[in-house]
C-alpha positions in Angstrom: 0.0 0.0 0.0 1.5 3.3 -1.1 0.6 6.7 0.5 1.3 9.7 -1.7 1.4 13.3 -0.8 0.6 16.5 -2.8 0.6 20.2 -2.0 -3.0 20.5 -3.5 -5.7 18.8 -5.5 -9.0 19.7 -7.0 -11.5 20.0 -4.1 -14.0 17.7 -5.7 -11.5 14.8 -5.4 -11.1 15.2 -1.6 -13.2 12.4 0.0 -11.7 12.2 3.5 -10.3 14.5 6.2 -7.8 13.1 8.7 -6.7 15.2 11.7 -3.5 14.6 13.5 -4.1 16.2 16.9 -2.4 17.2 20.1 -3.6 18.5 23.4 -1.1 19.8 26.0 1.7 18.4 23.8 0.2 14.9 23.9 -1.0 13.0 20.8 -4.7 12.5 20.6 -5.9 9.1 19.4 -9.3 7.4 19.2 -10.4 3.9 20.1 -13.5 2.7 18.2 -16.0 0.6 20.2 -15.5 -2.4 17.8 -11.7 -2.4 17.7 -8.7 -2.9 20.0 -6.5 -0.5 18.1 -5.9 3.3 18.0 -6.5 5.7 15.2 -6.1 9.3 14.1 -9.5 11.1 14.1 -11.0 11.5 10.6 -13.7 10.3 8.2 -15.7 10.7 5.1 -16.8 14.0 3.6 -20.6 14.4 3.6 -22.6 15.8 0.6 -22.5 19.6 0.6 -19.6 19.9 3.1 -16.4 21.7 2.5 -13.4 19.6 3.3 -12.6 22.0 6.2 -16.2 21.5 7.5 -15.6 17.7 7.3 -12.4 18.1 9.4 -14.1 20.1 12.1 -17.1 17.8 12.3 -15.0 14.6 12.4 -12.7 16.1 15.0 -15.7 17.0 17.2 -17.5 13.7 16.6 -14.5 11.5 17.3 -12.7 13.4 20.1 -15.3 15.8 21.6 -13.0 18.7 20.8 -14.9 21.9 21.1 -12.0 24.4 21.0 -9.1 23.9 18.6 -6.9 25.5 16.0 -7.0 23.6 12.7 -4.1 23.8 10.2 -4.1 22.2 6.7 -1.0 20.0 6.1 -1.4 18.6 2.6 -3.4 16.3 0.3 -2.7 12.6 0.5 -3.9 9.6 -1.4 -4.1 5.8 -0.9 -6.9 4.7 -3.1 -8.8 8.0 -2.9 -7.8 11.5 -2.0 -8.0 13.1 1.4 -6.9 16.2 3.2 -4.6 15.9 6.1 -4.8 18.5 8.9 -3.2 19.2 12.3 -5.3 20.3 15.2 -4.1 21.9 18.5 -7.0 21.1 20.8 -7.5 23.3 23.9 -10.9 22.0 25.2 -13.0 18.8 25.0 -16.6 18.0 25.9 -17.0 15.8 28.9 -18.7 13.0 27.0 -18.3 11.4 23.5 -21.4 11.0 21.3 -20.2 8.7 18.6 -18.9 5.3 17.8 -15.6 6.2 19.5 -15.3 4.5 22.9 -12.4 6.4 24.4 -9.8 9.1 23.6 -6.2 8.5 24.5 -3.7 11.3 25.2 -0.3 9.8 24.7 3.3 11.0 25.1 4.5 8.6 22.3 2.9 7.2 19.2 0.9 3.9 19.8 2.1 0.4 19.1 -1.3 -0.9 17.9 -2.6 1.1 15.0 -5.9 0.6 13.2 -4.3 1.6 10.0 -0.6 0.8 10.5 0.3 1.2 6.8 -1.2 4.7 6.5 -1.5 6.7 9.8 2.3 6.5 10.8 3.1 7.8 7.3 0.7 10.7 7.7 2.4 11.7 10.9 5.8 11.4 9.3 4.7 13.7 6.5 3.3 16.3 8.9 6.6 16.2 10.9 8.6 16.4 7.7 6.7 19.5 6.7 7.4 21.1 10.1 3.7 21.2 11.2 4.3 19.1 14.3 7.1 17.4 16.2 7.5 13.8 17.4 
């Protein structure tokens, strides 16, 4: 599986938003109710949404983030195109209201990834571009 990175792409091609996130200098990861692995928040673009709206909605739905600064990183592709973001989260809601069971705030990257061939490469690219640090 190959992950490719681009500076831009036609907006109509962007089907996903993935949001690398930190809170108080800790990585923010999600654990889905049906999995034993961790993942970066993100998801599908809904009809009529801008890709930025998708990123904000998915970050809220999957982490409960209510106050954050969102920075575009780049476009990526695996099979389809998506937009990669970085979020610095300052405040969360007290409860999650989605399929996400729990949020993990980690000093280091996890060992058990839901998407081990994709998500680590997304973080590497954000670090390479100087958007965040390991």
